N, C-alpha and C positions, 0 to 999 in steps of 0.2 A: 504494500500500500504506500502511496505517496500523497502527501498533503500539498495541494496546489491552490492557487487563487484564480478562479474563473471570473471574468468580468461580468458574466450573467448570473452565475450561481453564488459567487462569493467563495469563501474557503470551503473546500470539499476534498474528500479522499477519492483517489482513483486507484484502480488495480492494474495488473500487468496487461490486461487486454486493451486498456485505454492508452498505453504507451506506444507511440509510433517509432521513436528512435531515441538513442542516448549517445552523446558524444562528449568526450573530454575536451575542455577548452582551458585557456589560461584563467578564466573566471571561476571555473568549477565544472560540474557535469551539466550539460545542456540536455534537458529532457523535453522532447516534443510529444504532445499528448492530445487526445480528444476527450473532452469532458463528457459526463453523463448526458448533458443537454445537447451535445453534438458540436459544440464550439471547439475549434482547434486552439491550442495555446502552447507556450514555451515557458518552462520554469528552469532556473539555474540553481543548482543545489550542490552541496558538498563543500570541501575546503578549496581555497585558492591555491593554485600551484605556486610553489616557492621558486624564485628566480634561480637559474643555474648558478652554482657556485655559492649560494647563500648558505650560511652555517645554520645548523639545527639549534633550536633553543636548548638550554641546559636541562637535563633531566632533574625532576624534583628529588630532593634528598630523602633517603629512606631511613626509617628509625631502626636502630640496631637491636 
């Protein structure tokens, strides 16, 4: 299930049958879908891709 915002229905959940395509982009995962009402839309989800050569944030300290 994926939470999307349809201009006609508002916030709604769609299932795998409503997903047309998924593509990784620099902004996140671009999901093209068709809402239950029949309107097509695009939602960008996931984390932004880190630029090449960017260092990872430090790991949180663990208690001993």
